[in-house]
N, C-alpha and C positions, 0 to 999 in steps of 0.2 A: 249505804247505797251500793248497788252493783251496776257496773258498766258492761254492756255487751256490745262488742264490735260487730259490725256487719261486714259483708264482702265489699262494700263501697267505703273507701277511706274517708273518715270523718263523720260518717253517718252512724249514730249510736242509739242503742236502746238503753234506757236507764230504768232500773228497778229500784224504787225507794224501799227503805226499811219501814215496814208497817207494824204498828203497835195496836193490837186488837184485843179486846176483852168483851165482857158481857154488855158494856155500855156502848160499844161501837168500835171505831178505829181512829187512829191518828197517824199522819206521816207528813214529813217535810217534802213539799214538791219542789222547793227551790231554797237553797241556802248558799249564798255566794262563797263563804269561806270553805264549806265542804266541797263545792264544785271546784274551787281553785286547787284544793289538795288533790283532786282527781285529774288535774290538768285541764279543766274546763273553765276558760276565762271569757265570760260573756258580760256585756252590759246591755240590759234590756231597756228599750225606749217606749214600747207600746204593748199592751195586752189586748187580745181579741177573744171574743166568744161567739159561738154560733149554736143555734138549736135547729135540728133537722128531723124530718120524718124518715122512716125506714126507706132505703133505696135511693136516697139523694146522693149524688156524686158531685163533689166540688173540686175542681182542678182540671188540669195540672197547671198551677199558677206559680209565678215567681216575679221578682222585680230585678231589673238590670241595674248595674252600677251607675251612679254612685249611691243608689237607694236599695241595693241588694240586701236581703234580710236573711239572718239565721233565725230559726224558729225552734223553740222548745214546746212541743205539743203534747196534750193529754186529753183523755175523755173523763169528764166529771160524771156523766150519766149516759148509760147506753153502751154502744160499741161501734167501732169503725174498723175498716181495713184501711190503713194509712200507707201511702205509697210516696216514695221519693225517687226521682230520676236524676242521675248525674249529668250535669250540663257543662262540666269543666273540660274544655277541649283538650287539655294536655293530660287528663286523667286516663289511666289504663282502663277505667270502667266507664268512660264516656258513653252515654246512651243506654247504660244498664239501669235497672230499677231494683228496688228492694221494698218489700211490703211487710207490715207487721200488724197484728190485731192489737188495738188499744181498747181498753174497756174500763168501766167503773169497777169491775171485779179484779182485773189483774193490776190496775193502777200503774201500768207501764207508761213511760214517757219516751218520746222520740226526739233526738236532737238532729235537726236538719240544717246543715251549714249553708252559708252563701254558696251559690253555684249549683243548687239543686232545684228542680221543679217539684211541687208538692201538691198532692191531692188526697182526698179520702172519700170512701163510700160508707154511708151509715148502714149498720147491720140491724139496728133496732129503732123503734119509734122514739121520738122525743130525745134523741141523742144530743147531749150538750158537749161541745168541743171547745177546748180552751188552748190558746197559744200565746206565748211570750215572744216578742220580736226584737231583734237587735237594731232595727231601723224603723222609722215611721212609714206609713203607707204613702205612696206617691203615685197617683193615678197615671201620670205620663210614663212612668217606668214599669208599670205592670204589663206582663206578657203572659201568654198561655200557649200550651201545646195540647193538641187533641188527646182527650182521655183514652180514646180507642185507636190510637195511632198504630198502624199495621207494622211499622218498623220496631216500635217499642215492645209490642206484644204483652202488655200488662194483663195479668190474669185477675180481673176484677171479680169474677164469679157471677157476672150479669152482663147481658147484652142490651138491656133496656133500662138504664137508670133514669132517675128524675134529674134533669139538667136545667141550669139557667139558660137564658137566651145567649148570653156571652159564651158559655161553655159548649154550646151546640156548634159554634163556628170558629174553632181554634185552628191555629196553623199546624201543618204537618211537621213532624220532627225532621224529615229529610230536607225541608226548606229553611230550617232554623240555622242561623249563623250565631254561634255562641260568643257573648261578650265576656265570658268567664275564663 
């Protein structure tokens, strides 16, 4: 496996070793011992999966302590633009974002530590998105920031995504008081 550091401390792109031949392919998407040797020490408590049509945007979501989640995300089918925003108030990159394309073709994974908001835009129909979480979902601790926040200026590549009712009315970043 190859670890690619981003400009946001702790936010990582992980490229697995892929073994491919005429039969298809194989790769380990998670191996605790290998992750430990790379300095990645996580305990996962919940797995989630979603399927979305092209143009669906989910996010920017996060959970506040004590239910904050680290997430290891990947795409099993299709493609997404995956975005994480640094919400750690003492971080030099507070309020900055990083985006990466994850797809069934590149098989990249994204490690999103606690203290980041997370969202993704589906780039293909029937995209299947999978994530492992370090904490279980807790409805009372779930928070959101507007996907199109003018202070964050995330370059999604669309101005008219398909949104849930919840994601249509998220808080502005400038009104956010970080618990991280």
